[in-house]
C-alpha positions in Angstrom: -22.0 -20.3 -13.9 -19.8 -23.3 -13.0 -16.6 -22.4 -11.1 -13.4 -23.1 -13.1 -11.2 -26.0 -12.0 -7.9 -24.5 -10.8 -5.1 -26.6 -9.4 -2.9 -25.2 -6.7 0.0 -25.5 -9.1 -1.9 -23.5 -11.7 -2.7 -20.8 -9.1 1.0 -20.4 -8.2 1.6 -18.9 -11.6 -1.8 -18.0 -12.9 -2.2 -17.8 -16.7 -3.1 -14.3 -18.0 -6.6 -15.3 -19.1 -7.5 -16.6 -15.7 -6.4 -13.4 -13.9 -9.9 -12.1 -13.4 -11.7 -11.9 -10.1 -15.0 -13.6 -11.0 -13.1 -16.9 -11.8 -11.1 -16.9 -8.6 -14.1 -16.0 -6.6 -16.2 -18.9 -7.9 -13.3 -21.3 -7.6 -12.4 -20.5 -4.0 -15.9 -20.2 -2.5 -16.8 -23.6 -4.0 -13.6 -25.5 -3.4 -13.0 -24.2 0.1 -16.6 -23.6 1.1 -16.4 -24.9 4.7 -12.9 -23.6 5.5 -12.3 -20.4 7.4 -11.4 -17.6 5.1 -11.3 -14.5 7.3 -11.2 -13.7 11.0 -11.7 -10.2 12.4 -12.4 -9.2 16.0 -13.3 -12.8 17.1 -15.7 -13.4 14.2 -14.9 -16.0 11.6 -16.3 -16.2 8.1 -16.1 -19.4 6.0 -15.5 -19.1 2.3 -19.1 -19.9 1.7 -20.4 -17.4 4.2 -18.1 -14.7 3.0 -19.0 -15.5 -0.6 -22.8 -15.2 0.1 -22.4 -11.9 1.9 -20.2 -10.6 -0.9 -22.9 -11.6 -3.5 -25.5 -9.9 -1.3 -23.5 -6.7 -1.3 -23.0 -7.1 -5.1 -26.8 -7.0 -5.5 -26.9 -3.8 -3.5 -24.3 -2.2 -5.6 -26.1 -3.2 -8.8 -29.3 -1.7 -7.3 -27.5 1.6 -7.1 -26.3 1.5 -10.7 -22.7 0.5 -9.9 -21.0 -1.4 -12.7 -18.5 -1.0 -15.6 -17.4 2.6 -15.8 -18.1 3.3 -12.1 -15.2 4.2 -9.8 -15.7 3.3 -6.1 -13.1 4.6 -3.5 -12.8 2.5 -0.4 -11.9 4.6 2.6 -12.0 2.2 5.5 -9.8 0.8 8.2 -9.3 -2.9 8.2 -12.5 -4.9 8.7 -14.4 -7.8 7.1 -16.7 -5.2 5.5 -13.6 -3.7 3.8 -12.9 -7.0 2.0 -16.5 -7.5 1.1 -16.7 -4.1 -0.5 -13.5 -4.7 -2.4 -14.7 -8.1 -3.7 -18.2 -6.9 -4.5 -16.9 -3.8 -6.5 -14.7 -6.1 -8.6 -17.5 -8.6 -9.2 -19.7 -5.7 -10.4 -17.3 -4.8 -13.1 -16.5 -1.4 -11.5 -13.1 0.0 -10.6 -12.1 0.3 -7.0 -9.8 3.0 -5.7 -8.0 2.2 -2.5 -7.7 5.4 -0.4 -6.1 6.1 3.0 -9.0 6.9 5.3 -6.8 9.3 7.1 -6.5 11.5 4.1 -8.1 14.9 4.6 -8.5 18.5 3.4 -7.2 19.5 -0.1 -5.4 16.2 -0.6 -8.6 14.2 -0.2 -10.7 16.6 -2.3 -8.1 16.5 -5.2 -8.0 12.7 -5.1 -11.8 12.3 -5.3 -12.0 14.8 -8.1 -9.2 13.0 -9.9 -11.0 9.6 -10.0 -14.6 10.8 -10.8 -16.0 8.5 -8.2 -19.6 7.3 -8.3 -19.8 5.9 -4.7 -17.6 6.0 -1.6 -17.3 3.4 1.2 -16.4 5.2 4.4 -15.5 4.2 7.9 -15.9 6.5 10.9 -12.5 8.2 10.5 -13.1 8.8 6.8 -16.5 10.3 7.5 -14.9 12.8 9.8 -12.6 13.9 7.0 -15.3 13.8 4.3 -17.3 16.5 6.2 -14.9 19.1 5.1 -15.2 18.3 1.4 -17.0 20.6 -1.0 -19.3 17.9 -2.5 -20.6 20.4 -5.1 -17.3 19.8 -7.0 -17.9 16.0 -7.2 -20.6 15.9 -9.9 -20.3 12.1 -10.5 -20.7 11.1 -6.8 -24.2 9.6 -6.2 -23.9 8.0 -2.7 -21.7 7.4 0.3 -21.9 4.1 2.1 -21.0 4.2 5.8 -20.6 1.4 8.3 -23.6 0.8 10.5 -22.0 2.1 13.6 -21.4 5.5 12.0 -24.3 7.6 13.3 -23.1 11.2 12.9 -22.7 11.7 9.1 -26.4 12.2 8.4 -27.0 15.4 6.4 -23.5 15.9 5.1 -24.3 14.4 1.7 -27.5 14.1 -0.2 -27.6 10.3 -0.3 -26.0 8.4 2.6 -26.6 4.6 2.9 -25.8 2.2 5.7 -23.7 -0.8 4.7 -26.5 -3.2 5.8 -29.0 -1.4 3.5 -27.0 -2.7 0.5 -27.1 -6.4 1.6 -29.8 -7.7 -0.7 -30.8 -11.1 -1.9 -27.6 -12.8 -3.4 -27.7 -13.3 -7.1 -24.6 -15.0 -8.7 -25.8 -14.0 -12.2 -25.0 -10.4 -11.4 -21.2 -11.1 -11.5 -19.5 -9.4 -14.4 -16.9 -11.3 -16.4 -13.9 -9.1 -16.9 -10.7 -9.6 -18.9 -7.1 -9.7 -17.7 -6.4 -6.4 -19.5 -9.3 -4.5 -17.8 -8.4 -1.8 -15.2 -10.4 -2.6 -12.1 -8.1 -1.1 -9.5 -6.6 2.4 -8.8 -3.9 2.6 -6.2 -2.8 6.1 -5.2 0.9 6.5 -4.6 3.3 9.4 -4.3 6.5 9.8 -6.1 9.4 12.2 -6.0 7.4 15.3 -7.0 3.9 16.4 -7.6 0.7 15.2 -6.0 -0.3 11.6 -5.4 -0.8 9.7 -8.7 -3.5 7.2 -9.4 -1.8 4.0 -10.6 -4.1 2.2 -13.2 -3.8 -1.5 -12.4 -5.1 -4.1 -14.9 -6.2 -7.4 -13.6 -3.1 -9.2 -15.0 -1.0 -6.9 -12.9 -3.3 -7.1 -9.9 -2.9 -10.9 -9.6 0.8 -10.9 -10.4 1.9 -10.1 -6.8 -0.3 -12.7 -5.1 1.2 -15.4 -7.4 4.7 -14.3 -6.5 3.8 -14.2 -2.8 2.4 -17.8 -3.0 5.7 -19.0 -4.5 7.9 -16.9 -2.2 6.2 -18.2 1.0 5.2 -21.6 -0.4 1.7 -20.7 0.8 -0.7 -23.6 1.3 -4.3 -23.9 2.4 -3.3 -24.9 5.9 -1.5 -21.6 6.4 -2.8 -18.7 8.6 -1.7 -15.2 7.5 -1.7 -12.5 10.2 -2.0 -8.9 8.9 -2.1 -5.7 10.8 -1.0 -3.5 7.8 -3.7 -1.3 6.3 -5.6 -2.8 3.3 -5.1 0.3 1.2 -1.5 -0.8 1.3 -0.5 -3.3 -1.4 1.2 -5.7 1.0 -1.9 -6.1 3.2 -4.3 -6.5 0.3 -2.5 -8.1 -2.7 0.1 -9.9 -0.7 -2.1 -10.8 2.2 -5.9 -11.2 1.7 -5.8 -12.1 -2.0 -3.2 -14.9 -2.0 -5.0 -16.4 1.1 -8.3 -16.3 -0.8 -6.7 -17.9 -3.9 -5.2 -20.8 -2.0 -7.9 -21.5 0.5 -5.8 -20.3 3.4 -7.0 -18.1 6.4 -6.4 -14.4 6.8 -6.6 -12.8 10.3 -7.0 -9.0 10.3 -6.0 -6.5 13.0 -6.7 -2.8 12.7 -3.1 -1.7 13.4 0.3 -3.0 14.5 1.2 -3.2 18.1 4.6 -4.4 19.3 3.1 -5.1 22.8 0.4 -7.4 21.4 2.0 -8.8 18.3 3.3 -12.1 19.6 0.1 -12.6 21.7 -2.0 -12.2 18.6 0.2 -14.5 16.6 -0.1 -17.2 19.2 -3.8 -16.7 19.6 -4.6 -17.2 15.9 -1.9 -19.8 15.3 -0.4 -17.7 12.5 2.2 -19.3 10.3 3.0 -16.1 8.2 2.9 -12.5 9.3 3.1 -9.3 7.3 5.2 -6.3 8.5 6.8 -3.2 7.1 10.7 -3.1 7.2 10.8 -0.8 10.3 8.6 -3.1 12.5 11.1 -5.9 13.3 13.5 -3.5 15.0 10.7 -2.4 17.3 10.0 -6.0 18.3 13.7 -6.7 18.7 14.1 -3.7 21.0 11.6 -5.2 23.5 12.8 -7.0 26.5 13.6 -10.7 25.9 11.1 -13.3 27.2 11.6 -17.0 27.8 8.4 -17.8 25.9 9.1 -15.7 22.8 9.9 -18.8 20.6 6.7 -20.4 21.6 4.6 -19.7 18.4 3.7 -21.3 15.1 5.0 -18.5 12.9 7.4 -19.8 10.2 7.9 -16.6 8.2 7.6 -12.9 8.3 7.2 -11.2 4.9 8.3 -7.8 3.5 11.2 -7.4 5.9 15.0 -7.6 5.2 17.0 -10.4 6.6 18.2 -10.0 10.2 20.1 -12.9 11.6 19.7 -11.7 15.2 15.9 -11.5 14.8 15.6 -14.8 13.1 17.7 -16.6 15.8 16.0 -14.9 18.7 12.4 -15.5 17.5 13.0 -18.7 15.5 11.4 -17.4 12.3 12.4 -16.8 8.7 12.4 -13.3 7.3 11.4 -13.0 3.6 11.8 -10.0 1.3 11.1 -9.0 -2.3 11.4 -5.7 -4.2 8.0 -4.5 -5.2 6.5 -1.1 -5.9 2.9 -0.3 -6.9 3.4 0.4 -10.5 5.2 -2.9 -11.4 4.6 -5.3 -8.5 7.3 -7.7 -7.3 10.1 -7.8 -9.9 12.8 -9.1 -7.6 12.3 -12.1 -5.2 13.8 -15.3 -4.0 11.7 -18.5 -4.3 10.9 -20.4 -1.1 13.8 -22.3 0.3 16.5 -20.1 -1.1 18.1 -17.1 0.6 21.0 -14.7 0.1 21.4 -12.6 3.3 21.4 -8.9 2.5 20.0 -9.4 -1.0 16.5 -8.4 -2.3 16.6 -11.5 -4.4 16.9 -12.3 -8.2 15.0 -11.0 -11.2 11.4 -12.3 -11.5 11.1 -14.6 -14.5 8.4 -12.4 -16.1 10.7 -9.3 -16.1 13.8 -7.9 -17.8 15.9 -5.8 -15.3 18.9 -3.6 -15.7 21.1 -1.3 -13.7 21.7 2.0 -15.5 23.4 5.3 -15.2 21.7 8.7 -15.3 21.5 8.5 -19.2 20.0 4.9 -19.1 23.2 3.3 -20.3 23.4 -0.3 -18.8 26.2 -0.5 -16.3 28.7 -3.4 -15.9 28.0 -5.9 -13.2 28.9 -4.7 -9.7 28.4 -1.0 -10.4 25.7 0.9 -8.6 22.9 2.5 -10.6 19.2 2.9 -10.9 17.1 -0.2 -11.3 14.9 -0.1 -14.5 12.5 -2.8 -15.7 10.3 -3.9 -18.5 7.8 -6.8 -18.6 8.0 -9.9 -20.8 4.2 -10.4 -20.7 1.4 -8.0 -21.5 -0.5 -6.0 -18.9 1.5 -7.3 -15.9 2.4 -3.7 -14.9 0.3 -0.5 -14.6 -1.0 1.0 -17.8 -0.3 4.6 -16.7 -1.1 7.3 -14.1 -4.7 8.5 -14.1 -5.1 11.8 -15.9 -1.3 12.3 -15.9 0.1 11.6 -19.4 3.4 13.4 -18.9 4.2 11.6 -15.6 3.4 8.3 -17.4 5.8 9.2 -20.3 8.5 10.2 -17.8 8.3 6.9 -16.0 8.7 5.0 -19.2 11.5 7.0 -20.9 13.7 5.0 -23.2 11.3 2.1 -23.0 12.3 1.3 -19.4 10.2 1.8 -16.2 12.4 3.8 -13.8 12.1 2.8 -10.2 14.2 5.7 -8.7 15.8 3.0 -6.5 19.5 2.3 -6.7 21.0 -1.2 -6.6 24.0 -3.4 -7.3 23.8 -6.8 -8.9 26.4 -9.5 -8.1 27.8 -12.3 -10.3 25.1 -14.7 -9.1 22.3 -12.4 -10.3 21.3 -11.2 -6.8 20.3 -7.5 -6.4 21.3 -5.5 -3.3 19.5 -2.2 -2.4 21.9 0.7 -1.9 19.6 3.8 -1.8 17.0 5.8 -3.6 16.6 9.1 -5.5 17.3 12.1 -3.4 13.8 13.5 -3.9 11.9 10.4 -2.9 10.6 9.6 0.6 9.6 6.1 1.6 8.2 5.8 5.1 6.8 2.6 6.7 6.2 1.0 3.3 4.6 4.0 1.6 5.9 6.5 -0.9 5.4 10.1 0.3 5.2 13.1 -1.9 7.5 15.9 -0.6 5.5 18.5 -2.7 2.2 17.6 -0.9 3.8 18.2 2.5 5.5 21.4 1.4 2.3 22.8 -0.1 0.4 22.3 3.1 3.1 23.8 5.3 3.3 26.9 3.0 -0.3 27.7 3.7 0.7 28.7 7.2 1.0 32.5 7.2 4.2 32.4 9.3 6.1 30.2 6.8 7.6 31.7 3.7 8.9 28.4 2.3 9.9 24.9 3.2 11.6 21.8 1.8 10.7 18.2 2.8 13.3 15.5 2.5 13.8 11.9 3.6 16.1 11.3 6.5 17.6 7.8 6.7 15.9 5.6 9.2 16.0 1.8 9.8 16.2 -0.8 7.1 16.4 1.5 4.1 13.3 3.5 4.9 13.0 7.3 5.7 11.7 9.6 8.4 10.3 12.9 7.1 12.4 16.0 7.8 11.4 19.6 6.9 13.5 22.7 6.6 11.6 25.9 7.2 12.0 29.6 6.2 10.0 32.0 8.3 8.2 35.1 6.9 10.2 38.2 7.2 9.3 40.3 10.3 7.1 37.6 11.8 7.7 35.5 14.9 8.3 31.9 14.1 5.7 29.5 15.5 7.0 26.9 18.0 7.6 23.6 16.3 5.0 21.8 18.4 2.4 24.4 17.5 3.2 24.0 13.8 3.1 20.3 14.1 -0.3 20.3 15.8 -1.6 22.7 13.1 -0.3 20.4 10.4 -1.9 17.4 12.0 -5.2 18.9 11.0 -4.3 18.9 7.4 -2.2 15.7 6.7 -2.7 12.1 7.5 -0.4 10.6 10.2 1.7 8.8 7.6 2.8 12.2 6.1 3.5 14.1 9.3 7.2 15.1 9.6 9.3 13.9 12.5 12.1 16.4 12.2 11.6 20.2 11.9 14.4 22.8 11.5 14.2 26.5 10.9 17.0 27.8 8.7 18.0 31.2 7.3 18.6 30.1 3.7 18.9 27.0 1.6 22.1 25.6 0.3 22.4 26.0 -3.5 24.2 24.2 -6.3 26.6 25.8 -8.7 23.7 26.7 -10.9 21.9 28.4 -8.0 19.2 25.7 -7.6 18.2 24.5 -4.2 20.5 21.7 -3.3 18.1 19.0 -1.9 20.9 16.5 -1.7 22.8 18.8 0.7 19.7 19.1 2.8 19.1 15.4 2.8 22.7 14.7 3.8 22.7 17.3 6.6 23.2 15.7 10.1 20.8 16.2 12.9 22.0 19.1 15.0 21.1 21.4 17.9 18.5 23.3 15.7 16.7 20.2 14.7 13.5 19.5 16.7 12.5 15.8 16.9 8.8 15.1 17.3 8.9 11.4 17.5 6.0 9.5 15.9 6.5 6.0 17.1 4.9 2.9 15.8 2.0 1.7 18.0 3.6 0.1 21.1 
């Protein structure tokens, strides 16, 4: 197959019929063959080298029967092998599911049951959590692929393969040509209630965010993107790795964020663009000033709100958009434009409105919920996997409801003002209060609990739980409860604030008043178990 001829201008706003991975893969590995695509732990991969290894892994997947109809969760920390697995799964025609490798216990078991997986890629941390899974429930699972350095998972599942065992002779003819409407990605995300939901993402939607990122940052092949965000997160994958691959740029991966090492890493790799979550700049800003801190090549930091103090101190531009998994980036500001404090303007492919609680469109300047609908087919998710009612609720009155509240000014700029009282968004991820509550309530000393978001920096939340103890039982110390919960939940879902109370506030209709709990100030009864970002 000959690679398609794609100009940079065409890639910036990719036509729907070209939003398929096989076309992009052939184009980039041919056009940018000798350029460096990916750097991880001091090892560089050219586009040609990475392409050949991906095709080698594709041959291995095909030898195991992976193809259209297969679902393959990737449960790995950032690595070159992660990206190879992602690319090879897409080229096979199968559907990948991006899963937090820190997920454990019932939450992990329910997710794997939900997606009917055929194969799992697992890193060392994921293998540790997979040991507790009842594999007899996963009737469609045929094999687990572990990284080569994992040597203590033998015997836990009937067929365990080393990553290197799947690296067979490359064969480009094994690539499957997909369509822009095909669902080849499942991103698991949490909403305001219920368990995590599998967002079904067609190819047209999957490639929408990279195109927007390219225009927003004015990405060029000479750019170097530094990413320490996890690749199961949409920013790290679809707004980091994928746009770099599409444009012939370089992506440098780290396993996790470190405020201590961030600027050193940036200088070492000559990064021009870095990806952060909204809470990270404040950690960098809080560090002691250094005379050398403007000595870097970074021109932009993406996914962070504007902060004039930060921009002036570090001599870097801060770029922001409004994006959520189900719809992608629907608000952004093209490169070279900026309105401080604003999320941006409506994406040209979307119709947006600010509505009241009954979906009536509000006059300009009034606060309400942001709702959206696409102007092109398949550029948003097609529904939640196995959750028809949740899908219908999200699309009520022919609008997708974001649960985020905004105001639009007379120039068309949108300003974020808050989010639904039941939603928790922590360090770039939506968190399900119900999943936290359900785990805590399995503790025999706890009668009930409520999890809410407590306002943190830059419009994000910390997790706060209110606890009712069992009658006649001693209440466990908060640190003991926290340590117990750490065995059941990933770090991203662990509460920061714990508070024992005697009863919940109620509304006039005698329902639990979550808003009152959310608005309650930190007090002498609140225990703060700080979970800082990596320093």
